[in-house]
N, C-alpha and C positions, 0 to 999 in steps of 0.2 A: 461958260454956258453947258458944257459937258455936265458939270457936276450938277447944274439945276436939271440937265434934263435927266440925269440921274434919279436925282430925288423923285422928280416927277413920276417916273416908272416905277419907283419904290412905292410911293404913294399911292399909285393907280392901283398895284399889284396888292398892297394891304386891302385897299377898298374892294377889291373884287372878292378878295379872300372872304374878307368881314361881310360881303353880299350873298356869297355863297352859305354859310356858315349861318346866316339868317333866313334862307331860302330852304335849306336842309331840314331845321329845327321846324320852322313852318309846316314841312311835310310831314314830319313825324307826327307832328300832333294833329293833322288832318287825318292819318291813319289810324292814330291810335283812338280818335274820336270814332271811325268808322265814315268821315264824311272822304275819304280818298281810298282807294283800292292799291294794293301794295302787289308788287311782283314778286312773286315766291318760287323758290327752285328747291324742292325738297332734298333730291338727289346731292346739290352743294351742300345741303344744310346738314346732310348725315357725314358727308364728308369733312365739314368744318368740326362736328362732334367725333369724330374719330381722330382728328388733329390735335384738338385739346385733350383727348385720352392718351393719345401717345406722347405727348409734349408733358405732362403730368408723370407719365409712367417714366420717361426717359429722365428726368428731372430728378423723381425719388431715386433711379438706379445711381445716376451721378452721385449724390448724397450719399447712399450708402456704401459705394464702391470708394468715395473717399475717406470715409470712416473706416472702410476695412484698411485702407491703405495705410491711415493713422495707427491702426492695432497692431499692421504687420510692425511699422516703426518702432512702436513702443516695446513692442516683444523683441523686437532686435535690441535694442537698448537694453532691456531686461536681462536678455540671452549673454549680452557683450560682460553685463557687471556680474553673472553668476560665474562664467568662466574665468573672467579676473580674479574674481575670489577663490577660485579654485587653485588659479597658479600662483598667487599669495600665499596659501597653506600649505602647497603642496613643495615639500623641503627639497634643496638641492640634490641631497644625498638617497632620495628615494627613488626607485628604479622608473623609468619611463617618464621622466621630467621633461625631455625635448620632446617627447611624443605628445605630451599633454600641450605643450607651448604650439605645437603644431597643429592640432585638434583645435585649439583656441582659435587659431589665424583662420584658418580654413572655414570653421563657423562663422567668423565674423563675414568674411569673403560671401558666404552661401547668401546669407541675411542681405545684405548687402546687393548682389545679385538677384536676389528673387524681386526684392522690392522694385528696382529699378525694371524689371522686365515687366511687372504688373503697372508700372506707370505708362510704359512705350506702347503694350499690347492692347491694354484695357481703359484706362485713363484716359491719355489721348485720343483714341478712336471714340472712346464716348464722349468727348468734347468736341472732336469733328462731327458726329452725327448729332448731336445738339446744336450746334453752329449753325443749320441750315434753317432750323425753326423761327429765329426772331425775323427773318426777312420774310417769310412766307407768312407769317403772324400778320405783319404789317400791310401785305399784299392783301391780305383777306379783309383787313380793318377799312382797306383803300376800295377794294373793290366794295364794301358795304355802301361806303359814301357814294361811290359812282351809280350804285343802283337806287338812291334815294335822288341824285341829280338826274339821272334818267326818268323816273317817276314823276317827279315836279315837271320837267321839260313836257312829258308826255299828256299831264293833267291841264298845264298850262296852253297847248296846243289844241288840246279836246276844247277847253274853255271858250278860245278864240272862235273855234269853229261852230260852237253851238250858241253864239252869242246874236243876239236880235241884231246890232249893227256890226256887219263885219268888217274889219280891216284888212284888206289883202296884203297890206305891206307886213303888219305885224302877224299876220298868220303866215307868211313865208318868212318871216325872222323865226317864230317860234319853230316851226318845221325844221328850218336848217338847224337851229339849237339842238332840237329833239335828234334830228339824225347823228350829229356830232357825239351828243352824250351817250347813244346806244352804241355807237361805234368804239367809244373809248371802253364803255361798261365790258363790250362783248369780248372784246381784244383779251381785257383783263380774265373775265369770266372762263374762257376758253383756255386760257394757259392754268388757272387754276383748277378747271376742270381735269387736266391733265397730270398735272403734280401732284394733286392731295391723295388720286388713290394707289399712284406708284411711292409715294411716301409711306402710305400706311401700310402696303404689303412689304414694304424693304424692312420695317422691323422684325419681321421672324429672323430673317438672314442675320440680322445684327446681334438678336439676343444670343443667338445660335453661336455666332462665332465670338463674343465677348465671353460666354462662360466656358465654351470650349477652350479659350486661352486660359483663362482662370485656373480652370481645372486641370489642365496640362502643367501650367505653370506650379501649381500646388504639387502633382503628384510627381513632378522631376526634385522639387525642393525637399519634398518629405522622404524620396529615395536616398538623397545623397546626405540629409541630414541623419536618416537613420544609419548610413554605413560611419558616419562619424562617431555617433553613440556608440556603437558596436566597436568601434575602434578605444573609445576612452573606456568602455567598459572591460575589453580585454585588458586596458592597461591597470585598471583600477582591481582588476581580479587577479594580477602578477602582484601587484602590493599588497593584496590580501594576504595571499599565499605567504610570502616574505615575512610579513607580521601576523602571521596566524594566530600567534597564542594571545593578541590583545584585540580579539573579537569584541564586537560590541554586544553587549546581551539586550535582548528587549524584555522589558519590564512591564509588569501592569501596572494597572491605575491603583493606587492606594484607595483602599475602603474606607470609610469615613463613619459608615453606619454602624449599627450593634450588628453582632452575627447573628442572626435570627437561628440559623438551624442548630449552631453552638450551643445557644441557650436552649432552645427546645431540647436536643438531645441529652444536655446535662440533666434535664428536669425529669426525662422519661428514666433516665439511667436511674435517678437518686428515687424516683416513684415505683420502682421494680422490687427494689429492697425493702422489706417491711419495717416501717419505724418505730424503735423500741420505746417503750412507754415508760416513762419515769412515774411512778404511781404512790412513790414517797414524798412527803413533803419537804420542802427546802430545808437545809439546816440553818438555826436561828443564827444570825449573824455574830452571838458573842460565843460560839463555838460549843456551847451546852450540848449533852447527849440529847437525841428525841426519845423522848419516854413512850412506850407501845399505849395505843388508845385504849385498852382491855385494863391496864393500871392505873389509867390517870383519867376516868371519865366519871363524871357524875350524872346520873340521867342521861346518858349517853352525849354528853359535853366536854369536849376536850379544855384543860386548863389553858387558859391564854397566856400565862406566864412563861411557858416553854416552846411555844409555837408562833406566837406573834411576830411579825415582822414590821418594819416601818412601811407603811402604805399598804398591808396583804390583810384580807378579809379572812375570819376563822371560820372553818365548816362546821357545821351546826350536828354532822354525823358522820361517823367512821367510812360511811359507805359511798361517800364523795371524796377518795383520794385524787381523782383528775382535776374537781375543782379546787381541791387544795394546791394541787401543785399550778394550775394557773394562776391561784392567787399569789404564790410565792414568784412565779415567773415576771410579774409585775414589777417586783424588788429588786432582782437576780439582774444579773448582766445577761447578754445575747446568748450564751449557750444555754442558760438554764429556761429562757423563754423559749428557745427551738425544742426543747424536752419537755416543756410544759404544752405547747401545740401538739407534738407526737401523741401526749397522752389522751389531748381533748380529742384527736383524730378517733381513737379507738372507742371513748365514752361516747363521742355522737354517732356511733356507727357506722365509721368509714369515711364520713364526710370530710373532705378536703379544707384544711387552715387555710391554704394557701387561695389567692384569687385565681378562678379558673382565665386561660390562656384566650381569648376569642378570636380565632384567626377568621378574617372574611373572606371570601374568595370573589375577584374581581375578574370578570371574563376579559380576555385580550381582544383587544380591539385594533382594527387597521383598518383607515379611513374610514372610519365612524362605523363599520360592521364588526360583529361580532364573531372572533374564530372559535374555532374550538368546542362548538355547539354538539348538541347531541345530533345534530342534523350531519353537519359536516366531519365529525368527529370519526376519524379512522380506526378499526377494532386493532390493530397492529400496531399503533402508536401510542404513547403515555397521554392522560386526560389533559386537553389544552394545547396538544402539539401545535406548534408555530412554525418551525422551520429546522431544516438541518444546517450545519457547520462542521467544518472539518478543521482540526489542528493544525497549525503551520510550524508550531514550534512546542516543545516539549514545554511543560510546566508542572514545577513542585508545590501543591499545595503546602500552604501556611498554616491552616487551620483546618479544624474538622469538620467546616460545612462545605469546602473548597473539593473541587475534582482535581483529581491527579491527571494530566494530560500527556500522552505522547502524540511527537509528530504523526499525522496520518489518522489519529482517533476521530472517530465519528460521534457527534453530540447531537440529540432531539432536543431542540429548544422549548421549554416551558414557560409560561409567565408565572412571577411571582403570587404569591396567594397573595399577599399586601404590597402593592405597588411602591408604598412608601420604605420599605425596607430593600430596595433596591439602588444600589451605586452606579456611579456614573462609570461605564465603562464595563459593566459585571453585568452578566447573563446568567439566568438558571435553566438546568438542564439535566440532563442524564445520558450518559454515554451507553451507545446503542447497542454495545456487545452485552453489557450488565442489563438493559431492559429485554434484549431477547432472552437470555439466559435465566434471569430471575421474576422479571414482571413486578420487580418490587419498587415503587418509586419513593415510599419514605427514606428506603435504607440505601438508595441508589443517587438519588439526585443530590444537586449540589451548585453551588456557584461558580464561573469560571472568568477570566479575562477576555472580554471581546476582541481585543487586538492581539491576540495570540491565535484567533482563529479566521477562518474565510466561508463564508458563506455559500452554500454548493446546491439548497434546494428552498 
């Protein structure tokens, strides 16, 4: 019997809950259609908006904090592997072997302590802070349901009162249900009206404490880590002094493209000396002597038997020796061709036989803006000046278009005239001392490895 009674009570509760859900659904439909008024509390609605915002911000902070802790853990593992690698390569007979082992051990302990304190002082506090939100959220939802029950009871009571045929029994019962629904709603409403503003204001102190804890832990961690790094630096410095003869040299990146200035300077040097024109025709291939045109001409024509070479044309007049040399150059080797080109240069009144080198200037751009223009160019800097660098190591030039650098030299960086000539890891510039002294860009500029310098301006 007790079991049946228990089942009967359970079935009654289920029926009651189903009836409440139907009544609430009906009430909400009537409110949306405008056939029933809805009790509203703007102040409470603002509190609910603040609550949802606070929950969203806290959830995001918790997620980011977990990501931060995961990153700290990853850095711990990476640092541990790096120190283990140092211990493996550090030979037993090197000075400071025991010190490196102790530094590695302290480094591991420092990372572990840092991570654990972050968990205790930040993550666990964060979890406690967010732990109060689910209960309040469920109470807000329950308050909303109780408000609908109150509105439904109120409308039912008003409908019975305004009915043409009044039933006092039903009116009394409806009034009793209305009072009961109002009491339940107001109790929940009062509690939430007090808790929500207090919870909203508590966020400021929580954020301050959380980030202060993180900042303080980071500060202490980096101080201790800085001491360990300094100790390791001192140990390695002692090792370097003992084996100073085996210093690792800093090398520049290899240059793969054509040496532009080496080629241009070589050409300028060759153009500065006048070419010697070879105005006599090339000797015949059979080695027979060349006969003078005055003794072997008939009606100003040379005999083809003595001057004709395979594939060469015969000049029609002794006044065209350059053309005859050019004809002989087509049958002769590369040296004869060069001589014929030189003679043709004089015959054509100084016009160059070599193709002209056309250098197209491309303005230097930074983030899409043109630098080194007339409006922004400084008079005390070379054209197209970009920035200054200072040499950190000595560099010995290996080609005529490279700059010779000493540690401390300041170089004014300028753009390449043709960006396609720039090798990766190399810059174009002129030493500041040379520019101040000579103001001559063509003779002083050159390329240099970027990894030997440090930008200062």
